[in-house]
C-alpha atoms as one frame of an Amber mdcrd trajectory, in Angstrom:
protein
 120.395 123.846  35.789 117.375 124.244  37.782 117.060 125.507  41.665 114.975
 125.097  44.615 114.147 126.903  47.523 113.528 125.084  51.037 111.542 127.039
  52.978 110.408 125.822  56.540 107.012 127.049  57.872 108.125 130.264  60.092
 107.586 129.687  64.592 104.257 127.696  65.280 102.234 128.067  68.413 102.105
 125.031  70.586  99.990 126.719  73.420  96.722 127.248  71.180  93.192 126.235
  71.283  93.551 124.919  67.478  91.738 121.460  67.420  94.946 119.819  65.109
  98.515 119.891  64.654  97.109 120.390  60.907  95.240 124.162  62.367  98.579
 125.392  64.268  98.599 129.080  63.681 101.917 130.915  63.766 102.881 132.713
  66.735 103.907 136.333  67.039 107.596 135.137  66.735 106.805 133.829  63.432
 104.929 136.335  62.849 107.590 138.789  63.165 110.417 136.762  61.175 108.983
 135.695  57.975 108.687 139.153  56.875 111.977 139.997  57.703 113.122 136.424
  55.803 110.700 137.787  52.778 113.086 141.332  53.081 115.936 139.318  53.094
 115.111 136.907  50.165 114.497 139.834  47.967 117.891 140.924  48.439 118.865
 137.521  47.171 116.793 137.945  44.407 114.280 135.455  45.064 112.114 134.506
  41.854 110.203 130.926  42.055 107.900 130.875  38.863 106.001 127.867  41.311
 105.828 127.616  44.976 104.837 124.270  46.317 102.954 125.048  49.956 101.855
 122.163  52.724  98.224 123.259  53.446  98.831 123.067  57.104  97.809 126.295
  58.665 101.077 127.486  59.795 102.904 126.758  55.809  99.745 128.328  54.031
  99.822 131.534  56.946 104.584 131.528  56.274 103.601 131.100  52.099 101.266
 134.504  52.676 104.224 136.653  54.588 107.182 135.631  52.311 105.415 134.636
  48.584 103.090 136.837  48.214 103.082 137.600  44.829 104.039 134.146  43.585
 101.555 131.195  42.465 101.385 129.140  45.259 100.100 125.156  44.778  99.064
 123.849  48.015  99.716 120.196  48.253  98.274 117.949  50.838 101.463 115.200
  50.616 104.039 118.043  51.777 102.683 117.348  54.975 104.207 114.706  57.176
 106.288 114.020  54.226 108.417 111.400  53.776 111.933 112.491  51.359 110.753
 110.390  48.852 107.110 112.024  48.818 109.078 115.192  48.494 111.286 113.904
  46.036 108.853 112.351  44.462 106.496 115.744  43.987 109.923 117.619  42.687
 110.665 114.906  40.141 106.903 116.311  38.803 106.816 119.629  38.364 106.740
 120.858  34.858 109.876 121.246  33.155 108.653 125.320  32.641 109.533 126.353
  35.686 113.453 126.897  36.270 113.224 128.248  39.941 110.825 126.972  42.619
 110.286 126.918  46.451 109.017 124.182  48.605 107.642 125.360  52.276 107.175
 122.280  54.321 107.485 120.898  58.017 110.693 119.383  59.686 111.717 116.645
  59.774 111.339 116.036  56.073 113.134 119.784  54.586 115.861 119.271  56.760
 116.608 115.385  55.045 115.882 117.137  51.560 118.525 119.431  51.842 120.531
 117.212  53.349 120.071 114.718  50.278 120.004 116.663  47.510 123.474 118.427
  48.399 125.347 115.939  50.704 125.642 118.422  53.303 124.545 117.869  56.782
 122.558 121.070  58.090 121.338 119.112  61.917 118.376 121.162  61.661 116.543
 123.770  59.662 115.449 126.523  61.976 112.160 127.743  61.654 111.594 130.201
  59.121 115.007 129.117  57.294 115.476 128.925  53.796 118.460 127.308  52.002
 118.928 127.739  47.897 120.170 124.644  46.679 120.889 124.920  42.931 120.961
 121.171  40.773 122.932 120.919  37.679 119.789 119.227  35.369 117.601 120.042
  32.552 114.698 118.806  34.060 113.101 117.643  37.302 112.805 114.542  36.749
 117.049 113.659  36.903 116.707 115.581  41.032 118.571 112.457  42.597 120.705
 112.260  45.759 123.969 114.925  46.117 122.850 116.555  42.833 122.340 120.295
  44.430 124.523 122.677  45.537 123.542 124.915  48.552 124.280 128.615  47.412
 122.812 129.904  50.911 121.134 128.876  53.935 119.246 131.765  55.890 117.496
 131.825  59.209 116.207 134.726  61.504 118.678 134.716  64.034 121.081 135.579
  61.427 119.038 139.075  61.145 117.734 139.734  64.770
């Protein structure tokens, strides 16, 4: 059995002087929400041995606030990823990891959740987390509909 946590980055600042979308920072709400979600994840036994994260500024900052003590690998393919890109990335995870987290962007993170579980989420809000349990022995076996959503949390549930 494998477990994946899909995490959408915290709220970013659209009113910034950042020269590109890639460099957009978190805003005040994002900086407030990420620690709330981090605390909630502690109570839910969040324990990935590998975190795959987009290298964009807002996902990097989110990872620093949520997965402080975890091994993080920054993967360029997550930024502006398609569903296929994310599936290939997951299929390539070494099998020694039974729990992983992926920190990314919409719409692909929402599409991936829907793809893996067959359950429909119209939009994963910023700083939301979906935990999906996959009834497989190998990450290479991960395909559409194979997962079961265990929880879906987001900041407004706790504020």
